[in-house]
N, C-alpha and C positions, 0 to 999 in steps of 0.2 A: 638398521641403523636411523634413527629418526634426526630431525633438524633441532637445535636449540636455540633458543632466543629468550635472552633474560632481560625481564622489562620491569625495572627498578621504578616504584611509584614514590615520590618526594611528594611532601606535605609540610614543608616548611612556611615557604613564604608568605602562604594564601593569605594567613590570619589578617593582615593589616587591611585586607579590601573592606569594604562596606557591604552590609546584606543586599544591596541592590547589583552592586558591580559583580560580585562572584556569583551571583543567581543567573546570569546570562551571557558573561563574558568568558573567553578562556582565559584560566589562570598561567601566569607565567612559567611555572613548572610544568602545567600541560603542555604547553606548546616546545618548552624546552626538552619533555620526554618525547614526543613525536620527532623532533630534529635529532635527538640522540638515538632513535629507534632507526630513524632512515641511513644515518649516519654509519652505525654499525651493522647493519643489515644489507644495506644497497651499496655500500662503500667499494669501492675495487679491493681492497684487502679482505672483507669479508665474504665476496664474491668468491672471489680465489680460494679463500679457506673452507668454503662450502658452510659458512653460516647463513642460510638460507630462509626465508620465511616460507616455505614450499617442499615437496617432494615428489619423485617419482620413480619408476622402477624401469629401466630400458635393459632391453636383451640380459633379462635376471640379474642387474644389479644396481643397486641404488644411486640416485643424483649425487649424493653427497661424497661417493666413491668416483664415480665418473668424470663431473664436469671438472677435477682437479687438473686432468689431464686434456681437457678440451681446448680448443682457440678460444679466448676471450676478449669481449670488448664491452667498452663502457660508453656511455654519451649522457649527457645533463643538457635540458635546454628547457628555458622559461617558457612558458604556457601563455601566462597572463600575470599580472603583480599578485595574485593569489596562488599561482599554481606553478611548481616547478617538474618536469618530466625526467625522470630517472630509465634509463635503458639497460639492461644487463643482456648480453648477447654471448652465446657458447655455441660453437659446432663441433660435432664429433668429425675427428680426422679420418676415421674410419668408415663411416655410412652416410656421411654429409649432413646428418639430423641438425638443425639449427633450433635452439631453443632459445627465447625471449622473455624477458620479463621486464615488462611495460607498467612503470609505478609513476603514480602520480602523488606528490607531495602538496598538502596543502599549508600554505602559510599564514593564510588569516584564522584557522581552526587546527584543533589537533587531531588530524585525520590523513592517512595514507590510504593509497589504493595500488592493488595491481592487478595485470592480468596475463596470465602463460599464452606462449603460441609454439607451437612444434612443426616444422617444416621438411618435410624431404627433399634436401636438395640433391638428391643422388639418382642414380640411373636404374635402381633396382627397390622392390619395396622393403621397407627397414624392418629389423628385427621387431618383436613386440613391446610397444609402449605399455605401459598397466600403473595402476597404484598410483596416478595423478592426484596429489593433494594439493591445490593450489595455496590451500592455508594447511601450515603443519608448523607450529611453537608451541616451545615450551614455556611456559610462564611460573616466575618465581612465586608461588602462594606460602611462602613460609611466614611465619609470625604468628601473633596473637588475631583472634577473630575467625570468621567464617568464610567461606569461600562460597559464594550464592551468585547462580544464574538466575537472571530474569529474563522471559521469553514471553512468548503469546501464542494463541491457539489461531491458526488460520480460520478460513471460511468454509462451513458444512452446510449453510442455509439452516443453522442453529441459533438461538437466544444466546448462547455461548461463543459465537464468534466473536474472536479477538481477546477471548479473554485473558487477563493475565496470569504467567503461570510462575511457579520460583521452584528452582531444586537448589537445597543445600548441598555440596559437595565434600564430604568426610575423607577421609584418608581410603585409599582402595577402591574410592564410589566412582561411576561414571554414568553419563545419560548419552543415548544414541537420540538423533530426531533426524527425521528424512520427510520431503514433500510425499503427496498421496498422486499416484497416478499421471505423475510428469507435468503438473500443474504448479507452480513455486509456491503459493499458499496456501494451497489444499495441504491442510494437514497442522502445518504451522505456520508463522510468519518467518522469513528468512533472515531473522535480526535478532542480536542478542547482547545482554548486558552481564557482562561478568564480572562481579564486585571481588577483589581480591582483599586478602587481609591488610589490617591497615585501613586507609583512607582514599581508595580509588581503585580502579579497574580500568576495562576494557570494553569498548562496545564494539561486536563482529558485525558483518553483514554479507552474505552471500548473493550476488546479484547473478541469476541464472533464471531464465525464462523455460526452465524443464525441472528433472527430477534432480535435486540435489541430496545431499546427507552430511551431517554434521556429528562430531563428537567430542565431548568435554568429558576428559578422565584424569584424576587425582591420585597420584602413587602412594606408596607407603612414607615418601620422605617430603610430602608436600609440594613434590611437582606436580604441575598441571599441565596438561598436554590438550590443545585446542586442533582439532583437524576437520575438515571441511571440502567439498567441491562437489562436483559430478558424481552421482552415486556409481556407477559402473563406468568404466573406461577401460579395453585391455582391445587393442589396435594395432595394426601394422600400417604404417603409410605407405601408398602408392608414390610413385616419382612426382614430385611438384605439388601433393597434397599438404596441405596445411590445416591445423585446426587449432582452436581457441580452448581457454579455459573458462571457468566460470570466473565472475570478477570478485574479487575480495575487498575489504575494507576494514581499517583497525581505527576508533578514536579513542584516543586516550584520556582518564580524567583523574583528575586526583583533589584532594581537599573539599570534598562535597558529596552528597550522598546520591543514590544512581536517579533519585527523580531529576535533580539539576542536573545530571549529564544527559539526560534524555532532552533538557531544553537545548542544550548545546548542538545536539543531533538534529533538533529539528529546525533548527536555525543552519544548520549545514545542508540538510535537504532543501529548504525554501533558498538559500544562498547559490547553492553550485549544484541542484538535481532537480527539482521542478521545471518542468519544461515552460518555455518562454516563447509562446507564437508570437511572430511579428515583433519578437525582442522587447517582449513587456513581460513585466509578473505575471503571473496565473491569477486572476482575480477572482473573488468569489462572483457564483451565479446563481440565479433562480430559471429553472426551467419547468416546464409543464407538459402535460400528456393527456391522451384520451384511452391509455391500453387497458384500462379497467373496464371502461364502456364500448370499446369496439373489438375486445377480444385480441388485443395487441392492435395491428393493423389488419387483420383479417375482415372485419365488417367497416374497415374505416374507408372514405372516397374523399375525393376533392370537396365536395359541400362540407362533410361533415368535421373535416380538419379545420378548413377556413372560418367555420361556426365556432368551433371551439378557441381558436386565436381570438376572436372578434368579442367572445363573452367574456374572456379573461381581462382583455383591455377596457371594454366598455365598461366593465366594474371596477375600472382602476386598480386590478392586481396586474402591475406590471410585470413582466417576465423578461428575461434576456433571450431565451431559447425554446422554441416549440419543437418538442419529442418526438421522433416517428420511429417506432420501434420496429419490431419485427413481424414479417406476414406483407411486406407491402412488394413483394415480387409473386409471379404465379407460383400458388404453393397449392392448389386445392384444398383450400379452407384447413390448411393442416400448415402451421409456420415454420415448423420443423423440415418440412422438405425443402432443405436449402440447394443451392447449388445451380440455380438458374438466376443469375444476377442481372436482371432485367425489370425495368417498372411493371406492374400487370396496367397494361393500358385499358382493360375492361373497367378497372376500379377507378385509373387516372388516366383517364382519355386524355389529359394533357402534360401526361409526366408528375413526378413531384416538384417541376421547377414552377409549376402555378400555385402550389401552396406555398412554396419558399418563397416566390417573387411577393405572393400578397402579405404573408409575414415580413418581409425585407420593410414593404412600403407603410408599414406600421410600426416601424423599428425593433422588429423581433428577429433574430436568425433562427438557423435551423439546423437538428441533429437528425441524423438518418443511422440506422442501425444496419450491421454488417456480420456476417460469421464466415469469415473466407476460407477457413479451415477443415469446418466439416461439409461433407458431402452426400445428399441422401439418394438412394435409386433414383432412376428415370428423373433425373435433371440434366441440364446440358452438359455440365462438367461431366458427369459419369457416362454421357454418351458419347460425348465427342474427346475427351481426354481422359480414358478411364487407365492410360499409363501414368498419369502425373498422381494418381490417387492411392491410397494404401489401403488395402480391402480390409475389413474386420477381420482380426484372427479367426475370430469363434465360428466364424459362418461364410467366410470366403466372400465378404462383400452385400452381404443379404439385408442389412440393415444402414447403419452410417458408416461411412467410411471418411478418411483422413487423407486432406488435401496436403501431397508432400512439398513444404516450402524449401527441403533440400534439393528439389529439380529446379535448376535455373531458369527451364523453359516455363515450369509451373509460376515460381515467384514472378519472372518478367510479365507474363501474361496476365497475371491477377493486379498485380501493379499498373499496368497498362490500362486495364479493362475497369478496374475502381477509380484510377484518376480522372477515366474519359465520363464516368459517371458523375464524380463530384463537380468537375468541370460543365459537363450539359444542363446537371438537375441543378446547378446552383447551391450545392451541398457547405454549410458553414462550419461543420462539425463533424467527424467522423466517429462515429461509436462502433467500436468491434469486440463481438464476444466471442466465446469458447465454450460450448457447452460438449466437449467431448473429452475423456483422460486418453492422452495420447500415449502414453510410454508403451502400452502394450501393441499400439501399433508402429513404434518406432523398434521396439527389441523383435519385432515378427520378422524385419528384413534382415537384420545384423546377423553373419557369419560368424563363426567361433572366434575368428582373427578380427574382427570389425565390431566389436561389441562398443557401443553408444556412438557409432558413427553417424548412424540414420538422426538420433535425437541432436548432435552436434549440428548435423547440416539443416535440419527442421530450425532450431532455434537461431542461428546465426543468418539464413534466408529471411526468417519471418521479421527480425529485428530490421534487416536490411530493408525490407517492404516498408515497414513503419519509415524509416529513413528516409526512403525515397519519396515516398508520400506526404513527408514533411519538408523536403526540399522543395518539391513541385508546387506545395500549399505552404508557403512558410507561414500565412497569418493564422491557418488552419488549427483549433487545437484537435489532440486525438483523446479518446476516453476509451479509456481499458475495462473490459469487463469479461469474467469467465464463470457464468454460473453465479454471479455475484464478484464475492472478491477473491478469487481463487488463483489469481495469477498477477500479485502485485509485489513483485522480487524488485530490487534496484534496478534493473536494467530496462524492465517494464515502465517505471516512474519515472525513469528520465527521459521518456518519450510519449506518456498520457498520464491521463488521470483518473482515479476511481472511482466513477461518479454513481456506481451501485456497489458499493462496499460489501454488501450481503444482499441475499435473495430472499431472507428471512428481514420482511419489510412491514412496516405500518403499526405493529404493537410497541406500545412504548415504554414499557421495559426494556425489550431487545433493543430499541434505538439507543437507549440510554446506556445500556451495556455495550453497544457496538463502539458508542463514542469515547465512554472510558476507557477502551483498552484499544483503539486503535489510533488514539490521537497522541499516544506515547510514541509512535513508531512513523505514522504518515501525517503531515501537516494537512495536507490536502484530499477531501475524500467527500463522497456523496451519500444519499437515502432518499427516500421518499416518503412523502407527506400526506395523508387522508383526513379529510376534515370528518369531524364526530359524522354529521347527517350523510354525508357516503358511506362512513366506516359502518355505521349500524345496518347499512343495507348489506353487507357483507358479511356480518357477524356471525353467521350459519359457516360460512367456506373457512373464515378464519378458525371457529372453532374446532370444525375437522380437521385442519390442518395441523392445529396444535395437540389434538387429542393422538393424530399419527404420528407426528414428531416425539412427543414422551413416552411414547412405546418402544420407540427405537432403544437399543442397547446403548449406541453411540451418543446420545443425547447430551449428557452431561458426564462427559468422562473425567473424573479425576476431583469432580465438586462435591464437597463435601458439608453436611450441615446447610445447606440451604434449602428452602424450602420450592421447589423448582416443578416436581412432579404432579402439578394442579389441572384441575381442570378446563378444558377449555374455557366453560363459560366464565370460570374464575379471570384469566387470563384476558380473553377477549370480550366478557360481556361489557356493559355500556358502564358501571360502575370503573372498571379497568380505563376507560377511554376519558373518564371525565364528564363533566355537564357541559363543557363548551371546548374550542377548539386550542385553548392556549397549550393544555397540558400535552397533547399529541403534538403539536406545534413546534414548542420549545424543546420535546423529546428528541426531534427529527433536526433540530439546527444543525448545520453542516455548512462546510465554505461552499458545498455544490449541493443545492436543495430541489428538488423536483416535486411538484406539485398534481395528484391524482383527482383532484376537485371533477366533479359531475357540475359543469357550471350552466348547462342547461335548465337546473333547477334552480327557481327563483327564490324556496325557503333557506338558504345557505345564510348564514350570518356574514355576509359581506363587509359590513361597517367591522365587527371584529376582524375579518381575514385582512380589510384594506389596514388595520393598526399592526397588525401581526408583519403581515409582509414589510411595512414602513419601520420597524422595529427591526426584523432581519437587518435592511439595507445601511439601519445606521451601525448595528451590533456586529456585522459579520467580519470586518476586518479584525476584532478581537479574535476569531475562530484561527487566526494564523499567528496567535502570539503564541506566547511561553504559556505552557498547558501545566497544570498541577493537579491532580487528584484529592480529593480532601476528604472523602469519604471513604470506605471499604468498598472493594466490588461486591456485589450480590445481585443474583438475579430472583430473590426474594419478593414477595408482593408486600412484605410489611416493615420494609426498612425505609431510608430516605438514601438517596444519590446525590454526591455534590462536588463539583470541582471549579476552577478558576481558569481563565486565560488572561494574562498580565501583560503589560507594554511597559517596561522598566524606564526606557527612553524617553516616552512620554509621560509616564506618572499615571497610566490609569489602566483598566482592566475591567472583569464582569465577573460576577459568579452566579454560577446556575443551581439552582438548588431544586431538588424532586421529591415531593411527598408521596409515596405509592400507597393505592386504594386501601391497604388492609394494615398500613402505618398506624400504631396508637398514639404518636408522639408529634404535638403541634409546634414544640420548640425545640431545637438544636444549636450546638455550637461547633463552630468550625475556624481552625487557625488558618489566617491566609499565609501566602509566602510572597517573596520576591520583592517585598515593598521595602521603602526607605524608612528605618523606625524613627528618624528624627523627624520626618514630613507628617503634615496632616493631611488627611485624606477626607473627602466628602464623600460619601454612599446615598445612592437614590433608588427607589423603587421604580422599573420603569411601569409599571403599571399606575402606580398612584403620584409619582414626583415627588414624595414624602424622602428628606435628605436626613441624614444625621452627619456627624464629624467626629471621627476618631485619629486618634497618633497612628503612625504603621507600626510601633513598637504594641501598642495597644491590640490592633487587628493581629498581629502574627502571635505575641505572646499569651496573652489572655483569651484572645479569639473572636469571631465575631456570632452575634446570637442571630439566628434566623428562626421568623416565624410563619406558618404555613396552616393556619385554621382548617382550611377544607382539604378532602382528600378525596381523588388524586387532585394535586398541585401542581404547580412550579411558579417560581418567584425567580427573576433575574434582577440581580442588584450592582449597578455599575459603579465605579469609585474613579474618583481623579484626584490628583494632588490639588490641594486649594489654590492655589497661584496658576494652575493649569487647568482651570476648568472649561476654559475656551478651544480646546484642543479634542476635546470629544469627535469620535469619527462620524 
């Protein structure tokens, strides 16, 4: 028996709004729809009648049948002016199993979220709890028009990372999606936009730093069922034991297209989800590292790290953070030998603190890399606390193993130890990586009646670890990495930022494609940039990597009609990078940008680099504005890629256009979005300062003609309302 929720989409009163207003603000009908949903599903009558947004089976019986006979309580409290918390609680009088649904209603945006909690309040083990779906809802998909699901590929260290994907659901059609290997955005991003017939839809997110699954299915009568949660859970709870479900989010939209809805999502992410270290908004930042020059940190030492910091600053390349990546611990020249979390005093006799102190004296903070979940053989953790470690299932621990964050002792030790390192070494930004698929480790420990428990313990323990580090170091940002961007779910993004969105780096077309896709879902992300001179030194390595990747069957799943399977020379040759640093730099412009320059060299084009750094400083606020892809997505070498960032409240924005190295076209036309049709806008080229003036209506209806005579090349055009020219960032 499934749970049913009918969601009606209103399209009436939005037409009176101006283009500017409806492009960025929640419509009255959207807020009304959200409130109506909360009242119909989280109200006392609905809860007692079993009209719930979730489902589970307990002792062989469905929740909709069971909960009607259980003790029920409901409470509501205000969290702040923008959020109201609704708690629905049931208790089984027979087994004392307590079930709570804790939901948060957002009052300023049309969103609601909830998490389920199950606790055994009895003296004996519970019957089996299974088929737990924190999201189980049926949407009304009747009417003219298609039912369309927009979602995105996850991260695989491929050019196609974050590729936008679409599935049109016809009658009796369905699609099932899941993460790969236990990392939440390895496979697909856990975010989905479902457009229903008519003019509206629902954005759904699954917040779970583990193995999730989702299904969208349409029946013969145009009903559409949406289900999602932890992929596998079949468990008997011990007395006093409590578990939680993945976080579920719904955002309602109507009277706009799905791209406009994505910008409401971006605003919700910025306003209510991005971490705020020190209570401040997460600002764009420039990083630099020497990982390409010193084999990460394996060949690094105190002298060369200070040398690189000084060279950046002496050349006028102002950075915010100096980045010290993997290999600063004793590792026998193998950075993957992780598990001894101490500074290698042979290479850093004064610890990392000496480098951090020097950087701070010059106005630069520092980032240091950790990977606490992976444990190699012959390391301190494996030698002294093997009981905290889950051995590799296939080899009994002969290679890499997983630290079990579900162990309170392991979590407590790691928290205290890393806290001590952060304090003693004066680390400003904690970067965490995860280069291991945890799912097979988790499942290797689960008994038949405890399936999913190791995963839940690890996920909740790891989140508690991050929360405690943030509590002890409230000014410190956290960086989330998992072989690039393979763990970027909502629970992670509320605690950390993804400053390496993919381990597929440097190559300009890949960087463009990654921004095109990820910006629809995550407003804050990062990548790396390498100058043309340094990149030429690595061209052979890049070509070998590309040729190896292009032979993989999984290189381009589902991509049709795109000339992607080219040689490494075509993708990574000098013509693909351009004649100077503008094209690769602009391809990699992100809110968080890491520079991989060999600043020991005196033949870099430092004058141009200084101008590009200055341009990024001036333009970076736009990167957190509303985002509109203007061109089709393509990995091809013979096309243009173009997008727009818009700040309607200020009346300005920018257009970034890229002509790739095999494109035969010098001119193209693009229709801008989100402007006020009645206002005049002055457009300027950031390179030559030439300015032109258009009305908003001209730019949106007739389009903006962009000329790029050289290839490959990139131009940035900024625009501002004529009366607001002084408000540029």
